[in-house]
PyMOL Python script that loads the backbone (N, CA, C, O; Angstrom):
from pymol import cmd

cmd.read_pdbstr("""\
ATOM      1  N   MET A   1      82.994 100.889 128.916  1.00  0.00           N
ATOM      2  CA  MET A   1      83.603 102.173 128.437  1.00  0.00           C
ATOM      3  C   MET A   1      84.164 102.103 127.458  1.00  0.00           C
ATOM      4  O   MET A   1      84.601 101.027 127.051  1.00  0.00           O
ATOM      5  N   ALA A   2      84.332 103.439 126.692  1.00  0.00           N
ATOM      6  CA  ALA A   2      84.679 103.973 125.612  1.00  0.00           C
ATOM      7  C   ALA A   2      86.352 104.337 125.653  1.00  0.00           C
ATOM      8  O   ALA A   2      86.940 104.707 126.669  1.00  0.00           O
ATOM      9  N   TYR A   3      86.906 104.168 124.465  1.00  0.00           N
ATOM     10  CA  TYR A   3      88.483 104.423 124.827  1.00  0.00           C
ATOM     11  C   TYR A   3      88.591 105.106 123.487  1.00  0.00           C
ATOM     12  O   TYR A   3      87.988 104.823 122.451  1.00  0.00           O
ATOM     13  N   TRP A   4      89.811 106.424 123.786  1.00  0.00           N
ATOM     14  CA  TRP A   4      90.014 106.855 122.407  1.00  0.00           C
ATOM     15  C   TRP A   4      91.443 107.259 122.116  1.00  0.00           C
ATOM     16  O   TRP A   4      92.159 106.993 123.082  1.00  0.00           O
ATOM     17  N   PHE A   5      91.911 107.655 121.395  1.00  0.00           N
ATOM     18  CA  PHE A   5      93.616 107.829 121.351  1.00  0.00           C
ATOM     19  C   PHE A   5      93.579 109.521 120.444  1.00  0.00           C
ATOM     20  O   PHE A   5      92.989 110.034 119.493  1.00  0.00           O
ATOM     21  N   ASN A   6      94.680 109.909 121.532  1.00  0.00           N
ATOM     22  CA  ASN A   6      95.086 111.336 121.624  1.00  0.00           C
ATOM     23  C   ASN A   6      96.243 111.274 120.458  1.00  0.00           C
ATOM     24  O   ASN A   6      97.345 110.740 120.585  1.00  0.00           O
ATOM     25  N   VAL A   7      95.742 111.938 119.307  1.00  0.00           N
ATOM     26  CA  VAL A   7      96.892 111.864 118.647  1.00  0.00           C
ATOM     27  C   VAL A   7      98.221 113.205 118.885  1.00  0.00           C
ATOM     28  O   VAL A   7      99.371 113.152 118.450  1.00  0.00           O
ATOM     29  N   ASP A   8      97.627 114.268 119.654  1.00  0.00           N
ATOM     30  CA  ASP A   8      98.943 115.214 120.068  1.00  0.00           C
ATOM     31  C   ASP A   8      99.725 114.439 120.940  1.00  0.00           C
ATOM     32  O   ASP A   8     100.954 114.503 120.900  1.00  0.00           O
ATOM     33  N   THR A   9      98.919 113.469 121.986  1.00  0.00           N
ATOM     34  CA  THR A   9     100.210 113.168 123.581  1.00  0.00           C
ATOM     35  C   THR A   9     100.452 111.443 122.928  1.00  0.00           C
ATOM     36  O   THR A   9     101.185 110.697 123.577  1.00  0.00           O
ATOM     37  N   ARG A  10      99.832 110.963 121.730  1.00  0.00           N
ATOM     38  CA  ARG A  10      99.853 109.401 121.627  1.00  0.00           C
ATOM     39  C   ARG A  10      99.371 108.628 122.739  1.00  0.00           C
ATOM     40  O   ARG A  10      99.891 107.522 122.889  1.00  0.00           O
ATOM     41  N   GLN A  11      98.463 108.998 123.564  1.00  0.00           N
ATOM     42  CA  GLN A  11      97.840 107.916 124.539  1.00  0.00           C
ATOM     43  C   GLN A  11      96.978 107.774 124.116  1.00  0.00           C
ATOM     44  O   GLN A  11      96.467 108.269 123.112  1.00  0.00           O
ATOM     45  N   VAL A  12      96.491 106.714 125.152  1.00  0.00           N
ATOM     46  CA  VAL A  12      95.282 106.034 124.971  1.00  0.00           C
ATOM     47  C   VAL A  12      94.458 106.726 126.014  1.00  0.00           C
ATOM     48  O   VAL A  12      95.042 106.787 127.096  1.00  0.00           O
ATOM     49  N   GLU A  13      92.929 107.417 125.987  1.00  0.00           N
ATOM     50  CA  GLU A  13      92.159 107.820 127.034  1.00  0.00           C
ATOM     51  C   GLU A  13      90.831 107.255 127.190  1.00  0.00           C
ATOM     52  O   GLU A  13      90.316 106.633 126.261  1.00  0.00           O
ATOM     53  N   THR A  14      90.173 107.446 128.431  1.00  0.00           N
ATOM     54  CA  THR A  14      88.945 106.600 128.424  1.00  0.00           C
ATOM     55  C   THR A  14      88.180 107.892 128.585  1.00  0.00           C
ATOM     56  O   THR A  14      88.724 108.971 128.820  1.00  0.00           O
ATOM     57  N   ASP A  15      86.949 107.719 128.451  1.00  0.00           N
ATOM     58  CA  ASP A  15      85.369 108.426 128.364  1.00  0.00           C
ATOM     59  C   ASP A  15      86.197 109.591 129.794  1.00  0.00           C
ATOM     60  O   ASP A  15      86.443 110.774 129.560  1.00  0.00           O
ATOM     61  N   ASP A  16      86.438 109.064 130.893  1.00  0.00           N
ATOM     62  CA  ASP A  16      86.753 109.857 132.131  1.00  0.00           C
ATOM     63  C   ASP A  16      87.651 110.964 131.873  1.00  0.00           C
ATOM     64  O   ASP A  16      87.429 112.160 132.061  1.00  0.00           O
ATOM     65  N   SER A  17      88.697 110.409 131.415  1.00  0.00           N
ATOM     66  CA  SER A  17      90.099 111.047 130.719  1.00  0.00           C
ATOM     67  C   SER A  17      89.735 111.877 129.596  1.00  0.00           C
ATOM     68  O   SER A  17      89.905 113.094 129.671  1.00  0.00           O
ATOM     69  N   LYS A  18      89.206 111.293 128.469  1.00  0.00           N
ATOM     70  CA  LYS A  18      89.004 112.029 127.593  1.00  0.00           C
ATOM     71  C   LYS A  18      89.603 113.891 127.239  1.00  0.00           C
ATOM     72  O   LYS A  18      89.392 114.803 128.038  1.00  0.00           O
ATOM     73  N   SER A  19      90.260 114.053 126.046  1.00  0.00           N
ATOM     74  CA  SER A  19      90.618 115.208 125.887  1.00  0.00           C
ATOM     75  C   SER A  19      89.338 116.129 125.250  1.00  0.00           C
ATOM     76  O   SER A  19      88.359 115.630 124.694  1.00  0.00           O
ATOM     77  N   GLN A  20      89.536 117.422 125.432  1.00  0.00           N
ATOM     78  CA  GLN A  20      88.762 118.107 124.226  1.00  0.00           C
ATOM     79  C   GLN A  20      89.082 118.308 123.164  1.00  0.00           C
ATOM     80  O   GLN A  20      90.295 118.517 123.167  1.00  0.00           O
ATOM     81  N   GLY A  21      88.536 118.390 121.866  1.00  0.00           N
ATOM     82  CA  GLY A  21      88.877 118.972 121.211  1.00  0.00           C
ATOM     83  C   GLY A  21      88.633 117.775 119.553  1.00  0.00           C
ATOM     84  O   GLY A  21      87.868 116.816 119.450  1.00  0.00           O
ATOM     85  N   ASP A  22      89.623 118.354 118.474  1.00  0.00           N
ATOM     86  CA  ASP A  22      89.760 117.266 117.290  1.00  0.00           C
ATOM     87  C   ASP A  22      90.622 116.539 117.178  1.00  0.00           C
ATOM     88  O   ASP A  22      90.813 115.823 116.195  1.00  0.00           O
ATOM     89  N   HIS A  23      91.375 116.599 118.284  1.00  0.00           N
ATOM     90  CA  HIS A  23      92.850 115.799 118.058  1.00  0.00           C
ATOM     91  C   HIS A  23      92.203 114.045 119.014  1.00  0.00           C
ATOM     92  O   HIS A  23      93.035 113.446 119.695  1.00  0.00           O
ATOM     93  N   VAL A  24      91.530 113.784 118.963  1.00  0.00           N
ATOM     94  CA  VAL A  24      91.034 112.645 119.367  1.00  0.00           C
ATOM     95  C   VAL A  24      90.441 111.246 118.270  1.00  0.00           C
ATOM     96  O   VAL A  24      89.372 111.270 117.660  1.00  0.00           O
ATOM     97  N   MET A  25      90.992 110.622 118.255  1.00  0.00           N
ATOM     98  CA  MET A  25      90.035 109.545 117.572  1.00  0.00           C
ATOM     99  C   MET A  25      89.388 108.235 118.475  1.00  0.00           C
ATOM    100  O   MET A  25      89.850 107.721 119.494  1.00  0.00           O
ATOM    101  N   GLY A  26      88.159 107.897 117.722  1.00  0.00           N
ATOM    102  CA  GLY A  26      87.488 107.192 118.673  1.00  0.00           C
ATOM    103  C   GLY A  26      86.170 107.498 118.537  1.00  0.00           C
ATOM    104  O   GLY A  26      85.869 108.489 117.872  1.00  0.00           O
ATOM    105  N   PRO A  27      85.142 106.677 119.158  1.00  0.00           N
ATOM    106  CA  PRO A  27      85.624 105.544 120.242  1.00  0.00           C
ATOM    107  C   PRO A  27      86.218 104.124 119.853  1.00  0.00           C
ATOM    108  O   PRO A  27      86.133 103.741 118.686  1.00  0.00           O
ATOM    109  N   TYR A  28      86.557 103.685 120.402  1.00  0.00           N
ATOM    110  CA  TYR A  28      87.100 102.279 120.540  1.00  0.00           C
ATOM    111  C   TYR A  28      86.769 101.111 121.626  1.00  0.00           C
ATOM    112  O   TYR A  28      86.861 101.502 122.790  1.00  0.00           O
ATOM    113  N   ASP A  29      86.390  99.712 121.450  1.00  0.00           N
ATOM    114  CA  ASP A  29      85.885  99.195 122.019  1.00  0.00           C
ATOM    115  C   ASP A  29      86.751  98.536 123.465  1.00  0.00           C
ATOM    116  O   ASP A  29      86.334  97.981 124.481  1.00  0.00           O
ATOM    117  N   SER A  30      87.993  98.865 123.035  1.00  0.00           N
ATOM    118  CA  SER A  30      89.269  98.084 124.090  1.00  0.00           C
ATOM    119  C   SER A  30      90.666  99.162 123.601  1.00  0.00           C
ATOM    120  O   SER A  30      90.960  99.747 122.559  1.00  0.00           O
ATOM    121  N   HIS A  31      91.398  99.020 125.197  1.00  0.00           N
ATOM    122  CA  HIS A  31      92.458  99.701 124.710  1.00  0.00           C
ATOM    123  C   HIS A  31      93.208  99.359 124.023  1.00  0.00           C
ATOM    124  O   HIS A  31      94.175 100.114 123.922  1.00  0.00           O
ATOM    125  N   GLU A  32      93.225  98.362 123.361  1.00  0.00           N
ATOM    126  CA  GLU A  32      94.466  97.751 122.402  1.00  0.00           C
ATOM    127  C   GLU A  32      93.846  98.204 121.300  1.00  0.00           C
ATOM    128  O   GLU A  32      94.611  98.209 120.336  1.00  0.00           O
ATOM    129  N   ALA A  33      92.807  98.572 121.072  1.00  0.00           N
ATOM    130  CA  ALA A  33      92.054  99.115 119.828  1.00  0.00           C
ATOM    131  C   ALA A  33      92.336 100.219 119.595  1.00  0.00           C
ATOM    132  O   ALA A  33      92.649 100.582 118.461  1.00  0.00           O
ATOM    133  N   ALA A  34      92.277 101.204 120.875  1.00  0.00           N
ATOM    134  CA  ALA A  34      92.644 102.397 120.470  1.00  0.00           C
ATOM    135  C   ALA A  34      94.407 102.852 120.159  1.00  0.00           C
ATOM    136  O   ALA A  34      94.855 103.766 119.468  1.00  0.00           O
ATOM    137  N   ALA A  35      94.984 102.000 120.824  1.00  0.00           N
ATOM    138  CA  ALA A  35      96.453 101.909 121.187  1.00  0.00           C
ATOM    139  C   ALA A  35      96.562 101.952 119.430  1.00  0.00           C
ATOM    140  O   ALA A  35      97.031 102.878 118.768  1.00  0.00           O
ATOM    141  N   SER A  36      96.138 101.005 119.051  1.00  0.00           N
ATOM    142  CA  SER A  36      96.483 100.697 117.330  1.00  0.00           C
ATOM    143  C   SER A  36      95.611 101.926 115.891  1.00  0.00           C
ATOM    144  O   SER A  36      95.506 101.815 114.669  1.00  0.00           O
ATOM    145  N   ALA A  37      95.214 102.866 116.777  1.00  0.00           N
ATOM    146  CA  ALA A  37      94.277 103.382 116.061  1.00  0.00           C
ATOM    147  C   ALA A  37      95.076 104.236 114.654  1.00  0.00           C
ATOM    148  O   ALA A  37      94.432 104.238 113.605  1.00  0.00           O
ATOM    149  N   LEU A  38      96.092 104.753 114.664  1.00  0.00           N
ATOM    150  CA  LEU A  38      97.102 104.972 113.694  1.00  0.00           C
ATOM    151  C   LEU A  38      97.110 104.125 112.493  1.00  0.00           C
ATOM    152  O   LEU A  38      97.011 104.417 111.302  1.00  0.00           O
ATOM    153  N   GLU A  39      97.288 102.742 113.242  1.00  0.00           N
ATOM    154  CA  GLU A  39      98.283 101.515 112.061  1.00  0.00           C
ATOM    155  C   GLU A  39      96.996 101.444 111.918  1.00  0.00           C
ATOM    156  O   GLU A  39      96.971 102.528 111.336  1.00  0.00           O
ATOM    157  N   THR A  40      95.673 101.072 111.931  1.00  0.00           N
ATOM    158  CA  THR A  40      94.057 100.847 111.671  1.00  0.00           C
ATOM    159  C   THR A  40      93.826 101.876 110.840  1.00  0.00           C
ATOM    160  O   THR A  40      93.056 101.683 109.899  1.00  0.00           O
ATOM    161  N   ALA A  41      94.370 103.018 110.996  1.00  0.00           N
ATOM    162  CA  ALA A  41      93.682 104.069 109.700  1.00  0.00           C
ATOM    163  C   ALA A  41      94.435 104.121 108.781  1.00  0.00           C
ATOM    164  O   ALA A  41      93.980 104.450 107.685  1.00  0.00           O
ATOM    165  N   LYS A  42      95.407 103.906 108.880  1.00  0.00           N
ATOM    166  CA  LYS A  42      96.817 103.591 107.618  1.00  0.00           C
ATOM    167  C   LYS A  42      96.146 102.732 106.478  1.00  0.00           C
ATOM    168  O   LYS A  42      95.839 102.923 105.302  1.00  0.00           O
ATOM    169  N   ALA A  43      96.047 101.453 107.592  1.00  0.00           N
ATOM    170  CA  ALA A  43      95.379 100.025 106.666  1.00  0.00           C
ATOM    171  C   ALA A  43      94.399 100.811 106.084  1.00  0.00           C
ATOM    172  O   ALA A  43      94.718 101.327 105.013  1.00  0.00           O
ATOM    173  N   LYS A  44      93.457 101.001 106.448  1.00  0.00           N
ATOM    174  CA  LYS A  44      92.427 101.208 105.459  1.00  0.00           C
ATOM    175  C   LYS A  44      91.962 102.463 104.720  1.00  0.00           C
ATOM    176  O   LYS A  44      90.954 102.604 104.028  1.00  0.00           O
ATOM    177  N   THR A  45      92.946 103.365 105.029  1.00  0.00           N
ATOM    178  CA  THR A  45      93.455 104.449 103.814  1.00  0.00           C
ATOM    179  C   THR A  45      93.883 103.735 102.555  1.00  0.00           C
ATOM    180  O   THR A  45      93.413 103.796 101.419  1.00  0.00           O
ATOM    181  N   ASP A  46      95.285 102.775 103.232  1.00  0.00           N
ATOM    182  CA  ASP A  46      95.856 102.180 101.841  1.00  0.00           C
ATOM    183  C   ASP A  46      94.612 101.181 100.889  1.00  0.00           C
ATOM    184  O   ASP A  46      94.339 101.211  99.689  1.00  0.00           O
ATOM    185  N   GLN A  47      94.059 100.351 102.000  1.00  0.00           N
ATOM    186  CA  GLN A  47      92.935  99.770 101.175  1.00  0.00           C
ATOM    187  C   GLN A  47      91.998 100.779 100.310  1.00  0.00           C
ATOM    188  O   GLN A  47      91.649 100.357  99.207  1.00  0.00           O
ATOM    189  N   TRP A  48      91.670 101.744 100.602  1.00  0.00           N
ATOM    190  CA  TRP A  48      90.787 102.781  99.551  1.00  0.00           C
ATOM    191  C   TRP A  48      91.346 103.704  98.845  1.00  0.00           C
ATOM    192  O   TRP A  48      90.862 104.674  98.262  1.00  0.00           O
ATOM    193  N   ASP A  49      92.590 103.262  98.959  1.00  0.00           N
ATOM    194  CA  ASP A  49      93.239 104.004  98.232  1.00  0.00           C
ATOM    195  C   ASP A  49      93.354 103.162  96.667  1.00  0.00           C
ATOM    196  O   ASP A  49      93.072 103.641  95.568  1.00  0.00           O
ATOM    197  N   ALA A  50      93.816 101.888  96.943  1.00  0.00           N
ATOM    198  CA  ALA A  50      93.828 100.549  96.199  1.00  0.00           C
ATOM    199  C   ALA A  50      92.765 100.727  95.747  1.00  0.00           C
ATOM    200  O   ALA A  50      92.695 100.963  94.541  1.00  0.00           O
ATOM    201  N   GLN A  51      91.833 100.689  96.367  1.00  0.00           N
ATOM    202  CA  GLN A  51      90.286 100.211  95.714  1.00  0.00           C
ATOM    203  C   GLN A  51      89.982 101.396  94.691  1.00  0.00           C
ATOM    204  O   GLN A  51      89.364 101.087  93.673  1.00  0.00           O
ATOM    205  N   ASP A  52      90.428 102.958  94.900  1.00  0.00           N
ATOM    206  CA  ASP A  52      90.372 103.997  94.129  1.00  0.00           C
ATOM    207  C   ASP A  52      90.729 103.931  93.103  1.00  0.00           C
ATOM    208  O   ASP A  52      90.121 104.295  92.097  1.00  0.00           O
ATOM    209  N   ARG A  53      91.849 103.424  93.170  1.00  0.00           N
ATOM    210  CA  ARG A  53      92.865 103.345  91.712  1.00  0.00           C
ATOM    211  C   ARG A  53      92.353 102.257  90.748  1.00  0.00           C
ATOM    212  O   ARG A  53      92.561 102.357  89.539  1.00  0.00           O
ATOM    213  N   ALA A  54      91.469 100.886  91.454  1.00  0.00           N
ATOM    214  CA  ALA A  54      91.340 100.022  90.253  1.00  0.00           C
ATOM    215  C   ALA A  54      90.027 100.479  89.624  1.00  0.00           C
ATOM    216  O   ALA A  54      89.606 100.193  88.503  1.00  0.00           O
ATOM    217  N   TRP A  55      89.319 101.434  90.790  1.00  0.00           N
ATOM    218  CA  TRP A  55      87.920 101.848  90.124  1.00  0.00           C
ATOM    219  C   TRP A  55      88.688 102.671  89.268  1.00  0.00           C
ATOM    220  O   TRP A  55      88.779 102.063  88.201  1.00  0.00           O
ATOM    221  N   GLU A  56      89.210 103.617  89.211  1.00  0.00           N
ATOM    222  CA  GLU A  56      90.225 104.412  87.960  1.00  0.00           C
ATOM    223  C   GLU A  56      90.391 103.434  87.203  1.00  0.00           C
ATOM    224  O   GLU A  56      89.297 103.153  86.715  1.00  0.00           O
ATOM    225  N   GLU A  57      91.060 102.863  86.896  1.00  0.00           N
ATOM    226  CA  GLU A  57      91.538 102.052  85.846  1.00  0.00           C
ATOM    227  C   GLU A  57      90.466 100.801  85.387  1.00  0.00           C
ATOM    228  O   GLU A  57      90.901  99.835  84.761  1.00  0.00           O
ATOM    229  N   GLY A  58      89.022 100.912  85.759  1.00  0.00           N
ATOM    230  CA  GLY A  58      88.210 100.348  85.472  1.00  0.00           C
ATOM    231  C   GLY A  58      88.240  98.977  86.170  1.00  0.00           C
ATOM    232  O   GLY A  58      87.194  98.343  86.030  1.00  0.00           O
ATOM    233  N   ALA A  59      88.983  98.518  86.723  1.00  0.00           N
ATOM    234  CA  ALA A  59      89.057  97.070  87.442  1.00  0.00           C
ATOM    235  C   ALA A  59      87.422  97.050  88.379  1.00  0.00           C
ATOM    236  O   ALA A  59      86.662  98.001  88.561  1.00  0.00           O
ATOM    237  N   THR A  60      87.306  95.910  88.747  1.00  0.00           N
ATOM    238  CA  THR A  60      86.157  95.648  89.566  1.00  0.00           C
ATOM    239  C   THR A  60      86.390  94.523  90.351  1.00  0.00           C
ATOM    240  O   THR A  60      87.129  93.602  90.003  1.00  0.00           O
ATOM    241  N   GLU A  61      85.651  94.584  91.623  1.00  0.00           N
ATOM    242  CA  GLU A  61      86.113  93.765  92.281  1.00  0.00           C
ATOM    243  C   GLU A  61      85.107  92.522  92.534  1.00  0.00           C
ATOM    244  O   GLU A  61      84.061  93.103  92.822  1.00  0.00           O
ATOM    245  N   ASP A  62      84.900  91.436  92.575  1.00  0.00           N
ATOM    246  CA  ASP A  62      84.040  90.207  92.628  1.00  0.00           C
ATOM    247  C   ASP A  62      84.155  89.532  93.740  1.00  0.00           C
ATOM    248  O   ASP A  62      83.501  88.502  93.908  1.00  0.00           O
TER     249      ASP A  62
END
""", "prot")
cmd.dss("prot")
cmd.show_as("cartoon", "prot")
cmd.util.cbc("prot")
cmd.orient("prot")
């Protein structure tokens, strides 16, 4: 079963109860992963921003 995070209601939904529209994130493999969707997205965005800054400054990751 897949899980989804509804950004409007801030609730985890399943395939059976998934809302329609663009306000859901997922799918996720577990309820816990869906519940932490916003934190996960922020962490990934912060990581990508740091990588972009490093690339723009000419740094490379080995």
